[in-house]
Structure formats: structure tokens, C-alpha cells
N, CA, C and O atoms as CSV, one atom per row, in Angstrom:
chain,resi,resn,atom,element,x,y,z
A,1,MET,N,N,0.921,-0.894,-0.194
A,1,MET,CA,C,0.174,-0.105,-0.107
A,1,MET,C,C,0.839,1.599,-0.156
A,1,MET,O,O,1.610,1.983,0.724
A,2,PRO,N,N,0.483,2.335,-1.103
A,2,PRO,CA,C,1.438,3.438,-1.124
A,2,PRO,C,C,1.351,3.972,0.652
A,2,PRO,O,O,0.880,3.304,1.573
A,3,SER,N,N,1.815,5.032,0.720
A,3,SER,CA,C,2.312,6.045,1.959
A,3,SER,C,C,1.314,7.040,1.825
A,3,SER,O,O,0.977,7.402,0.698
A,4,TYR,N,N,0.707,7.614,3.031
A,4,TYR,CA,C,0.253,8.479,3.148
A,4,TYR,C,C,0.671,9.282,4.001
A,4,TYR,O,O,1.046,8.710,5.025
A,5,PRO,N,N,0.826,11.063,4.023
A,5,PRO,CA,C,1.128,11.282,5.154
A,5,PRO,C,C,0.238,11.156,5.978
A,5,PRO,O,O,0.528,11.002,7.164
A,6,SER,N,N,-1.256,11.195,5.485
A,6,SER,CA,C,-2.153,11.413,7.001
A,6,SER,C,C,-2.325,9.959,7.339
A,6,SER,O,O,-3.307,9.965,8.082
A,7,LEU,N,N,-1.967,8.865,7.225
A,7,LEU,CA,C,-2.173,7.802,7.923
A,7,LEU,C,C,-0.368,7.353,8.199
A,7,LEU,O,O,0.702,7.493,7.607
A,8,ILE,N,N,-0.825,6.819,9.336
A,8,ILE,CA,C,0.636,5.748,10.049
A,8,ILE,C,C,0.054,4.289,10.248
A,8,ILE,O,O,-1.060,4.127,10.745
A,9,GLU,N,N,0.796,3.308,9.870
A,9,GLU,CA,C,1.134,1.600,9.947
A,9,GLU,C,C,1.328,1.500,11.646
A,9,GLU,O,O,2.013,2.264,12.325
A,10,THR,N,N,0.668,0.541,12.046
A,10,THR,CA,C,0.737,0.124,13.472
A,10,THR,C,C,1.502,-1.001,13.506
A,10,THR,O,O,1.490,-1.590,12.426
A,11,LEU,N,N,2.253,-1.585,14.468
A,11,LEU,CA,C,2.761,-2.531,14.432
A,11,LEU,C,C,2.336,-3.896,13.816
A,11,LEU,O,O,2.864,-4.919,13.380
A,12,LYS,N,N,1.211,-3.413,13.996
A,12,LYS,CA,C,0.104,-5.167,13.801
A,12,LYS,C,C,-0.281,-4.915,12.374
A,12,LYS,O,O,-1.217,-5.549,11.887
A,13,GLY,N,N,0.460,-3.926,11.597
A,13,GLY,CA,C,0.291,-3.987,9.847
A,13,GLY,C,C,-0.967,-2.661,9.354
A,13,GLY,O,O,-0.919,-1.967,8.339
A,14,ASP,N,N,-2.150,-2.633,10.584
A,14,ASP,CA,C,-3.089,-1.954,10.130
A,14,ASP,C,C,-2.826,-0.574,9.704
A,14,ASP,O,O,-1.740,-0.281,9.203
A,15,TYR,N,N,-3.857,0.379,9.891
A,15,TYR,CA,C,-3.446,1.940,9.112
A,15,TYR,C,C,-4.522,2.654,10.253
A,15,TYR,O,O,-5.637,2.353,10.679
A,16,VAL,N,N,-3.518,3.805,10.509
A,16,VAL,CA,C,-4.500,4.455,11.507
A,16,VAL,C,C,-4.387,5.792,10.855
A,16,VAL,O,O,-3.681,5.938,9.858
A,17,LEU,N,N,-5.344,7.182,11.613
A,17,LEU,CA,C,-5.173,8.591,11.057
A,17,LEU,C,C,-3.857,8.484,11.957
A,17,LEU,O,O,-3.431,7.694,12.799
A,18,SER,N,N,-3.439,9.630,11.379
A,18,SER,CA,C,-1.721,10.314,12.566
A,18,SER,C,C,-2.409,10.795,13.326
A,18,SER,O,O,-3.564,11.217,13.279
A,19,PRO,N,N,-1.420,10.711,14.315
A,19,PRO,CA,C,-2.451,12.243,15.695
A,19,PRO,C,C,-2.431,13.239,14.951
A,19,PRO,O,O,-3.452,13.840,15.285
A,20,ALA,N,N,-1.884,13.894,14.057
A,20,ALA,CA,C,-1.247,14.958,13.894
A,20,ALA,C,C,-1.925,15.330,12.456
A,20,ALA,O,O,-1.302,16.100,11.725
A,21,TYR,N,N,-2.610,15.044,12.222
A,21,TYR,CA,C,-3.781,14.743,10.890
A,21,TYR,C,C,-4.638,15.977,11.037
A,21,TYR,O,O,-5.303,16.211,12.046
A,22,ASP,N,N,-4.586,16.716,10.021
A,22,ASP,CA,C,-5.325,17.945,9.980
A,22,ASP,C,C,-4.842,18.845,10.543
A,22,ASP,O,O,-5.514,19.869,10.415
A,23,LEU,N,N,-3.739,18.986,11.276
A,23,LEU,CA,C,-3.704,20.643,12.087
A,23,LEU,C,C,-3.505,21.862,11.441
A,23,LEU,O,O,-2.482,22.488,11.161
A,24,ILE,N,N,-4.759,22.080,11.253
A,24,ILE,CA,C,-4.318,23.608,10.667
A,24,ILE,C,C,-5.087,24.662,11.162
A,24,ILE,O,O,-6.150,24.481,11.756
A,25,ASN,N,N,-4.562,25.826,10.927
A,25,ASN,CA,C,-5.442,26.871,11.483
A,25,ASN,C,C,-6.034,27.548,10.269
A,25,ASN,O,O,-5.340,28.563,10.211
A,26,THR,N,N,-6.686,27.599,9.500
A,26,THR,CA,C,-7.140,28.321,8.887
A,26,THR,C,C,-7.602,30.252,9.538
A,26,THR,O,O,-7.660,31.218,8.777
A,27,ARG,N,N,-7.790,30.291,10.670
A,27,ARG,CA,C,-7.723,31.591,10.690
A,27,ARG,C,C,-6.273,32.210,10.578
A,27,ARG,O,O,-6.217,33.439,10.616
A,28,LEU,N,N,-5.134,31.528,10.449
A,28,LEU,CA,C,-3.918,32.073,10.324
A,28,LEU,C,C,-3.951,32.582,8.740
A,28,LEU,O,O,-3.350,33.596,8.385
A,29,HIS,N,N,-4.589,31.901,7.995
A,29,HIS,CA,C,-5.551,32.711,6.181
A,29,HIS,C,C,-6.301,33.192,6.240
A,29,HIS,O,O,-6.080,34.384,6.023
A,30,VAL,N,N,-7.541,32.912,6.500
A,30,VAL,CA,C,-8.939,33.424,6.235
A,30,VAL,C,C,-9.657,34.092,7.732
A,30,VAL,O,O,-10.018,33.514,8.757
A,31,ASP,N,N,-9.678,35.568,7.347
A,31,ASP,CA,C,-10.489,36.171,8.568
A,31,ASP,C,C,-11.565,35.389,8.156
A,31,ASP,O,O,-11.929,35.228,6.991
A,32,ASP,N,N,-12.305,34.670,9.661
A,32,ASP,CA,C,-13.032,34.317,10.073
A,32,ASP,C,C,-13.695,34.752,11.980
A,32,ASP,O,O,-13.261,35.295,12.996
A,33,THR,N,N,-14.978,34.064,11.486
A,33,THR,CA,C,-15.485,34.810,13.108
A,33,THR,C,C,-15.148,33.631,14.293
A,33,THR,O,O,-14.672,32.548,13.952
A,34,ASP,N,N,-15.503,34.017,16.022
A,34,ASP,CA,C,-14.787,32.717,16.828
A,34,ASP,C,C,-15.063,31.634,15.991
A,34,ASP,O,O,-15.796,31.734,15.007
A,35,PHE,N,N,-14.492,30.571,16.346
A,35,PHE,CA,C,-15.032,29.140,16.320
A,35,PHE,C,C,-15.573,29.016,14.595
A,35,PHE,O,O,-16.239,28.030,14.279
A,36,ALA,N,N,-15.322,29.795,13.829
A,36,ALA,CA,C,-16.455,29.677,12.191
A,36,ALA,C,C,-17.436,29.368,12.509
A,36,ALA,O,O,-17.868,28.267,12.168
A,37,LEU,N,N,-18.321,30.411,13.453
A,37,LEU,CA,C,-19.279,30.226,13.499
A,37,LEU,C,C,-20.720,31.756,13.570
A,37,LEU,O,O,-21.596,32.342,14.206
A,38,ASN,N,N,-19.823,31.595,12.158
A,38,ASN,CA,C,-20.708,32.631,11.449
A,38,ASN,C,C,-22.186,33.193,11.575
A,38,ASN,O,O,-22.549,34.366,11.663
A,39,LYS,N,N,-22.659,32.458,11.564
A,39,LYS,CA,C,-24.187,32.332,11.378
A,39,LYS,C,C,-24.683,31.682,12.668
A,39,LYS,O,O,-25.873,31.373,12.607
A,40,GLY,N,N,-23.965,31.346,14.020
A,40,GLY,CA,C,-23.938,30.454,15.493
A,40,GLY,C,C,-24.545,29.401,15.331
A,40,GLY,O,O,-25.187,29.181,14.304
A,41,LEU,N,N,-24.440,28.470,16.422
A,41,LEU,CA,C,-24.933,27.301,17.050
A,41,LEU,C,C,-26.078,27.134,16.880
A,41,LEU,O,O,-26.391,25.967,16.646
A,42,PHE,N,N,-27.238,28.202,16.915
A,42,PHE,CA,C,-28.854,27.749,16.755
A,42,PHE,C,C,-29.768,28.052,15.653
A,42,PHE,O,O,-29.659,29.118,15.046
A,43,LYS,N,N,-30.522,27.323,15.399
A,43,LYS,CA,C,-31.251,28.213,14.455
A,43,LYS,C,C,-32.471,28.966,15.081
A,43,LYS,O,O,-33.337,29.439,14.345
A,44,ASP,N,N,-32.545,29.092,16.641
A,44,ASP,CA,C,-33.651,29.792,17.107
A,44,ASP,C,C,-32.746,31.360,17.194
A,44,ASP,O,O,-33.173,32.511,17.289
A,45,ASP,N,N,-31.715,30.965,17.137
A,45,ASP,CA,C,-30.818,32.581,17.538
A,45,ASP,C,C,-29.753,32.670,19.051
A,45,ASP,O,O,-28.864,33.502,19.229
A,46,PHE,N,N,-30.149,31.590,19.984
A,46,PHE,CA,C,-29.557,31.686,21.140
A,46,PHE,C,C,-28.360,31.759,21.089
A,46,PHE,O,O,-27.551,31.246,20.316
A,47,HIS,N,N,-28.185,32.772,22.400
A,47,HIS,CA,C,-26.958,33.460,22.809
A,47,HIS,C,C,-27.003,33.098,24.381
A,47,HIS,O,O,-28.092,33.016,24.949
A,48,SER,N,N,-26.039,32.927,24.929
A,48,SER,CA,C,-26.013,32.833,26.142
A,48,SER,C,C,-26.022,34.105,27.122
A,48,SER,O,O,-25.492,35.085,26.599
A,49,LYS,N,N,-26.485,34.306,28.371
A,49,LYS,CA,C,-25.736,35.481,28.856
A,49,LYS,C,C,-24.145,36.059,28.651
A,49,LYS,O,O,-23.817,37.165,28.223
A,50,ARG,N,N,-23.480,35.212,28.991
A,50,ARG,CA,C,-21.850,36.046,28.781
A,50,ARG,C,C,-21.897,36.227,27.406
A,50,ARG,O,O,-21.587,37.375,27.087
A,51,GLN,N,N,-22.286,35.202,26.112
A,51,GLN,CA,C,-22.230,36.046,24.991
A,51,GLN,C,C,-22.564,37.064,24.641
A,51,GLN,O,O,-21.874,37.729,23.869
A,52,GLU,N,N,-23.833,37.514,25.157
A,52,GLU,CA,C,-24.594,38.775,25.349
A,52,GLU,C,C,-23.397,39.312,25.793
A,52,GLU,O,O,-23.007,40.257,25.107
A,53,ILE,N,N,-22.884,39.087,26.475
A,53,ILE,CA,C,-22.139,40.661,27.097
A,53,ILE,C,C,-20.806,40.576,26.796
A,53,ILE,O,O,-20.137,41.607,26.860
A,54,THR,N,N,-20.119,39.183,26.370
A,54,THR,CA,C,-18.299,39.655,25.831
A,54,THR,C,C,-18.745,39.492,24.771
A,54,THR,O,O,-17.731,39.934,24.230
A,55,GLY,N,N,-19.734,39.105,23.461
A,55,GLY,CA,C,-19.614,38.964,22.484
A,55,GLY,C,C,-18.653,37.842,21.612
A,55,GLY,O,O,-18.052,38.116,20.574
A,56,HIS,N,N,-18.661,36.331,22.388
A,56,HIS,CA,C,-18.139,35.848,22.296
A,56,HIS,C,C,-18.399,34.565,22.166
A,56,HIS,O,O,-17.317,34.390,22.726
A,57,VAL,N,N,-18.827,33.367,21.949
A,57,VAL,CA,C,-19.372,31.785,21.747
A,57,VAL,C,C,-18.316,31.399,23.294
A,57,VAL,O,O,-17.195,31.771,23.640
A,58,ASN,N,N,-18.961,30.829,23.682
A,58,ASN,CA,C,-18.134,30.404,25.628
A,58,ASN,C,C,-18.826,28.864,25.407
A,58,ASN,O,O,-19.566,28.370,24.556
A,59,GLN,N,N,-17.981,28.245,27.012
A,59,GLN,CA,C,-18.557,26.738,27.097
A,59,GLN,C,C,-20.460,26.517,27.507
A,59,GLN,O,O,-21.112,25.495,27.291
A,60,ASP,N,N,-21.069,28.070,28.249
A,60,ASP,CA,C,-22.229,27.851,28.141
A,60,ASP,C,C,-23.147,27.885,27.071
A,60,ASP,O,O,-24.352,27.642,27.132
A,61,ASP,N,N,-22.277,28.305,25.789
A,61,ASP,CA,C,-23.293,28.223,24.667
A,61,ASP,C,C,-23.284,26.426,24.146
A,61,ASP,O,O,-24.216,25.741,23.723
A,62,PHE,N,N,-21.625,26.019,24.423
A,62,PHE,CA,C,-21.560,24.823,23.801
A,62,PHE,C,C,-22.479,23.703,24.910
A,62,PHE,O,O,-23.105,22.763,24.420
A,63,LYS,N,N,-22.458,23.949,26.444
A,63,LYS,CA,C,-22.940,23.332,27.011
A,63,LYS,C,C,-24.501,22.794,26.368
A,63,LYS,O,O,-24.984,21.699,26.079
A,64,GLU,N,N,-25.053,24.503,26.322
A,64,GLU,CA,C,-26.596,24.114,25.976
A,64,GLU,C,C,-26.489,23.831,24.647
A,64,GLU,O,O,-27.581,23.297,24.450
A,65,LEU,N,N,-26.039,23.825,23.821
A,65,LEU,CA,C,-26.191,22.820,22.402
A,65,LEU,C,C,-25.891,21.565,22.573
A,65,LEU,O,O,-26.165,20.838,21.619
A,66,GLY,N,N,-25.222,20.881,23.860
A,66,GLY,CA,C,-25.072,19.728,23.991
A,66,GLY,C,C,-26.142,19.080,24.352
A,66,GLY,O,O,-26.512,17.941,24.067
A,67,LYS,N,N,-26.966,20.498,25.488
A,67,LYS,CA,C,-28.818,19.552,26.025
A,67,LYS,C,C,-29.354,19.296,24.676
A,67,LYS,O,O,-29.819,18.207,24.342
A,68,ARG,N,N,-29.262,20.531,23.762
A,68,ARG,CA,C,-30.388,19.963,22.581
A,68,ARG,C,C,-30.209,19.028,21.923
A,68,ARG,O,O,-31.019,18.412,21.231
A,69,LEU,N,N,-28.768,18.791,22.144
A,69,LEU,CA,C,-28.425,17.337,20.932
A,69,LEU,C,C,-28.690,16.289,21.930
A,69,LEU,O,O,-28.670,15.158,21.445
A,70,GLY,N,N,-28.990,16.369,23.480
A,70,GLY,CA,C,-29.839,15.047,23.670
A,70,GLY,C,C,-28.534,14.451,24.831
A,70,GLY,O,O,-28.917,13.508,25.524
A,71,ILE,N,N,-27.228,14.871,25.052
A,71,ILE,CA,C,-25.966,14.327,25.422
A,71,ILE,C,C,-25.881,14.812,26.693
A,71,ILE,O,O,-25.729,16.011,26.926
A,72,ILE,N,N,-26.031,13.337,28.164
A,72,ILE,CA,C,-26.286,14.010,29.663
A,72,ILE,C,C,-24.804,15.191,29.703
A,72,ILE,O,O,-23.695,15.304,29.181
A,73,GLU,N,N,-25.797,15.982,30.810
A,73,GLU,CA,C,-24.505,17.132,31.809
A,73,GLU,C,C,-22.969,16.316,31.339
A,73,GLU,O,O,-22.161,16.482,30.426
A,74,SER,N,N,-23.064,15.564,32.265
A,74,SER,CA,C,-21.285,15.196,32.521
A,74,SER,C,C,-20.353,14.688,31.559
A,74,SER,O,O,-19.127,14.577,31.549
A,75,ARG,N,N,-21.552,14.327,30.505
A,75,ARG,CA,C,-20.418,13.939,29.286
A,75,ARG,C,C,-19.973,15.508,28.425
A,75,ARG,O,O,-18.996,15.825,27.746
A,76,ILE,N,N,-20.998,16.106,28.777
A,76,ILE,CA,C,-21.091,17.175,27.977
A,76,ILE,C,C,-19.367,18.345,28.855
A,76,ILE,O,O,-18.405,19.056,28.567
A,77,SER,N,N,-19.835,17.958,29.548
A,77,SER,CA,C,-18.139,18.297,30.718
A,77,SER,C,C,-17.280,17.811,29.918
A,77,SER,O,O,-16.652,18.540,29.150
A,78,VAL,N,N,-17.081,16.259,29.979
A,78,VAL,CA,C,-15.827,15.123,29.395
A,78,VAL,C,C,-15.519,15.620,28.298
A,78,VAL,O,O,-14.347,15.762,27.949
A,79,LEU,N,N,-16.920,16.093,27.314
A,79,LEU,CA,C,-16.130,16.976,26.045
A,79,LEU,C,C,-15.629,17.807,25.819
A,79,LEU,O,O,-14.919,17.907,24.818
A,80,LEU,N,N,-15.840,18.863,26.803
A,80,LEU,CA,C,-15.479,20.025,26.451
A,80,LEU,C,C,-14.320,20.163,27.400
A,80,LEU,O,O,-13.870,21.286,27.170
A,81,ALA,N,N,-13.685,19.660,28.245
A,81,ALA,CA,C,-12.842,19.291,29.447
A,81,ALA,C,C,-11.319,19.867,28.902
A,81,ALA,O,O,-10.570,20.693,29.422
A,82,PRO,N,N,-11.157,18.935,27.402
A,82,PRO,CA,C,-10.101,19.031,26.618
A,82,PRO,C,C,-9.517,20.312,26.158
A,82,PRO,O,O,-8.293,20.441,26.110
A,83,PHE,N,N,-10.608,21.605,25.696
A,83,PHE,CA,C,-10.699,22.655,24.785
A,83,PHE,C,C,-10.076,23.659,26.389
A,83,PHE,O,O,-9.449,24.700,26.194
A,84,LEU,N,N,-10.374,23.140,27.967
A,84,LEU,CA,C,-10.289,24.497,28.570
A,84,LEU,C,C,-9.471,24.069,29.284
A,84,LEU,O,O,-9.598,24.246,30.495
A,85,SER,N,N,-8.411,23.397,28.786
A,85,SER,CA,C,-7.377,23.730,29.729
A,85,SER,C,C,-5.475,23.418,28.123
A,85,SER,O,O,-5.474,22.798,27.059
A,86,LYS,N,N,-4.938,23.785,28.450
A,86,LYS,CA,C,-3.651,24.162,28.131
A,86,LYS,C,C,-3.218,22.519,27.794
A,86,LYS,O,O,-3.333,21.592,28.596
A,87,ASN,N,N,-2.739,22.432,26.518
A,87,ASN,CA,C,-2.245,20.888,25.342
A,87,ASN,C,C,-0.931,21.236,25.533
A,87,ASN,O,O,-0.790,22.257,24.860
A,88,PRO,N,N,0.251,20.937,26.137
A,88,PRO,CA,C,1.377,20.677,25.500
A,88,PRO,C,C,1.608,19.865,24.675
A,88,PRO,O,O,2.790,20.084,24.414
A,89,SER,N,N,1.251,18.968,24.001
A,89,SER,CA,C,1.340,18.246,22.614
A,89,SER,C,C,0.923,19.324,21.582
A,89,SER,O,O,1.761,19.818,20.827
A,90,ALA,N,N,-0.523,19.720,21.558
A,90,ALA,CA,C,-0.500,20.996,20.327
A,90,ALA,C,C,0.561,21.634,20.364
A,90,ALA,O,O,1.068,21.755,19.249
A,91,GLU,N,N,1.422,22.355,21.638
A,91,GLU,CA,C,2.070,23.505,21.656
A,91,GLU,C,C,3.578,22.771,20.812
A,91,GLU,O,O,4.293,23.196,19.905
A,92,THR,N,N,3.592,21.740,21.475
A,92,THR,CA,C,5.133,20.813,20.911
A,92,THR,C,C,4.499,20.727,19.318
A,92,THR,O,O,5.192,21.372,18.531
A,93,LEU,N,N,3.572,20.199,18.831
A,93,LEU,CA,C,3.391,19.975,17.359
A,93,LEU,C,C,3.693,21.421,16.843
A,93,LEU,O,O,4.581,21.711,16.041
A,94,ILE,N,N,2.856,22.233,17.402
A,94,ILE,CA,C,2.974,23.888,16.469
A,94,ILE,C,C,4.617,24.235,16.499
A,94,ILE,O,O,5.249,24.731,15.567
A,95,SER,N,N,5.134,23.850,17.792
A,95,SER,CA,C,6.874,24.621,17.925
A,95,SER,C,C,7.475,23.276,17.020
A,95,SER,O,O,8.703,23.360,17.058
A,96,HIS,N,N,7.107,22.223,16.323
A,96,HIS,CA,C,7.674,21.559,15.233
A,96,HIS,C,C,7.475,21.758,13.642
A,96,HIS,O,O,8.065,21.522,12.588
A,97,SER,N,N,6.513,22.224,14.025
A,97,SER,CA,C,5.929,22.472,12.359
A,97,SER,C,C,6.159,23.201,11.316
A,97,SER,O,O,6.166,24.335,11.796
A,98,TYR,N,N,6.402,23.329,9.911
A,98,TYR,CA,C,7.026,24.210,9.120
A,98,TYR,C,C,6.639,25.228,8.991
A,98,TYR,O,O,7.107,25.916,8.084
A,99,LEU,N,N,5.450,25.834,9.990
A,99,LEU,CA,C,4.955,26.797,9.725
A,99,LEU,C,C,6.387,28.229,9.912
A,99,LEU,O,O,7.557,27.889,10.091
A,100,THR,N,N,5.975,29.732,9.825
A,100,THR,CA,C,7.027,30.553,10.378
A,100,THR,C,C,7.245,30.694,11.491
A,100,THR,O,O,6.447,30.156,12.258
A,101,ASP,N,N,7.773,31.046,11.763
A,101,ASP,CA,C,7.944,31.556,13.639
A,101,ASP,C,C,6.837,32.683,13.893
A,101,ASP,O,O,5.968,32.414,14.722
A,102,ALA,N,N,6.801,33.758,13.333
A,102,ALA,CA,C,5.430,34.471,13.119
A,102,ALA,C,C,4.059,33.710,12.854
A,102,ALA,O,O,2.957,34.237,13.005
A,103,ASN,N,N,4.210,32.787,12.561
A,103,ASN,CA,C,3.011,31.904,12.599
A,103,ASN,C,C,2.456,30.911,13.884
A,103,ASN,O,O,1.397,30.738,14.487
A,104,LYS,N,N,3.789,30.394,13.914
A,104,LYS,CA,C,3.379,29.874,14.889
A,104,LYS,C,C,3.181,30.494,16.447
A,104,LYS,O,O,2.594,30.019,17.419
A,105,ARG,N,N,3.879,31.689,16.279
A,105,ARG,CA,C,3.261,32.872,17.662
A,105,ARG,C,C,2.331,32.735,17.606
A,105,ARG,O,O,1.813,32.186,18.578
A,106,ALA,N,N,1.236,33.224,16.160
A,106,ALA,CA,C,0.185,33.628,16.065
A,106,ALA,C,C,-0.835,32.352,16.597
A,106,ALA,O,O,-1.895,32.591,17.175
A,107,TYR,N,N,-0.487,31.350,16.394
A,107,TYR,CA,C,-1.436,30.050,16.034
A,107,TYR,C,C,-1.104,29.868,17.567
A,107,TYR,O,O,-2.214,29.764,18.089
A,108,LEU,N,N,-0.206,29.783,18.495
A,108,LEU,CA,C,-0.570,29.719,19.735
A,108,LEU,C,C,-1.322,30.746,20.419
A,108,LEU,O,O,-1.895,30.540,21.490
A,109,GLN,N,N,-1.324,31.893,19.783
A,109,GLN,CA,C,-2.219,32.976,20.324
A,109,GLN,C,C,-3.826,32.967,20.346
A,109,GLN,O,O,-4.601,33.299,21.242
A,110,MET,N,N,-4.051,32.490,19.091
A,110,MET,CA,C,-4.942,32.256,18.732
A,110,MET,C,C,-6.093,30.661,19.639
A,110,MET,O,O,-7.301,30.499,19.816
A,111,ILE,N,N,-5.234,30.091,19.864
A,111,ILE,CA,C,-5.326,28.986,20.717
A,111,ILE,C,C,-5.359,29.221,22.089
A,111,ILE,O,O,-5.778,28.376,22.880
A,112,SER,N,N,-4.939,30.328,22.427
A,112,SER,CA,C,-5.046,30.673,24.280
A,112,SER,C,C,-6.090,31.607,24.448
A,112,SER,O,O,-6.724,31.819,25.481
A,113,THR,N,N,-6.274,32.400,22.839
A,113,THR,CA,C,-7.338,32.952,22.808
A,113,THR,C,C,-8.902,32.425,22.513
A,113,THR,O,O,-9.962,33.028,22.348
A,114,LYS,N,N,-8.583,31.205,22.525
A,114,LYS,CA,C,-10.204,30.232,21.906
A,114,LYS,C,C,-10.748,30.417,23.593
A,114,LYS,O,O,-11.793,30.889,24.040
A,115,ARG,N,N,-9.227,29.668,24.458
A,115,ARG,CA,C,-9.794,28.629,25.538
A,115,ARG,C,C,-9.845,30.318,26.057
A,115,ARG,O,O,-10.847,30.909,25.652
A,116,ASN,N,N,-9.307,30.780,26.529
A,116,ASN,CA,C,-10.157,31.887,27.300
A,116,ASN,C,C,-11.260,32.529,26.911
A,116,ASN,O,O,-11.746,33.347,27.692
A,117,TYR,N,N,-11.865,32.302,25.659
A,117,TYR,CA,C,-13.550,32.902,25.522
A,117,TYR,C,C,-14.385,31.601,26.120
A,117,TYR,O,O,-15.373,31.573,26.854
A,118,LEU,N,N,-13.643,30.585,25.550
A,118,LEU,CA,C,-14.150,29.340,26.248
A,118,LEU,C,C,-14.656,29.606,28.045
A,118,LEU,O,O,-15.703,29.754,28.675
A,119,ILE,N,N,-13.060,29.544,28.340
A,119,ILE,CA,C,-13.435,29.445,30.128
A,119,ILE,C,C,-14.004,31.008,30.337
A,119,ILE,O,O,-15.212,30.960,30.567
A,120,LYS,N,N,-13.682,31.870,30.329
A,120,LYS,CA,C,-14.888,33.348,30.915
A,120,LYS,C,C,-15.875,33.213,30.369
A,120,LYS,O,O,-16.798,34.005,30.559
């Protein structure tokens, strides 16, 4: 089988997606809204109180989305948790990427900003 950059072969000989597959930040190249949600999360144009105050989608909005999708609250918290704390692995991958130093700094800053939007 030919080698693809998005696949890696395991020790058992099967292929899985590489852990860093699709590690791209389109915001570096495209001016877009927070979380690429220019039309919002909801058909009924719901915004959490915090979003109305800050102007940014936050974890309250995603929790509401999870509830509307029928996801139990404890599972919603588990799904959101990785986005609410620093991810040293992502930082390492970015630092080892082929991005320019300026784009690496911009990428890390954007991650921090989005995390802060979710937390605050």
C-alpha cells in the first residue's frame, strides 16, 4: 500500500490516522469569526448571557448545544474539558511544524484566546 502523510502503519500492519492529521489553523489565512460560527450555533439565534456580554461564544453556549442534542451533562463536561486547559502536545506539534516563527506565535496566541473565550 502506498504511504500517505495522513496515515501511519501500526505494529500490527493496519493503518490509522496520524495523531497530527489535519493540524491546521485556517484563521492564519482566512479572516473568520470565533470558532468559524458566523451563523451561530442555533437556529433560534440563542446566545448565552455571557455571549451577550462578551460577544464571544463560550462554554455555556456549547453546554446548551449539548443539552439540545440530548447529551447528558456529565458527558458534555468530559467533551469540553480538553478545550478548557492548555495542551502541551499541541504546543509541541506547533513548535515543530513548518510554519514560520511568526505564524507559530500567532497560532499559539489564537489557541490561548479561544480557550479564554470558552473559560470566561
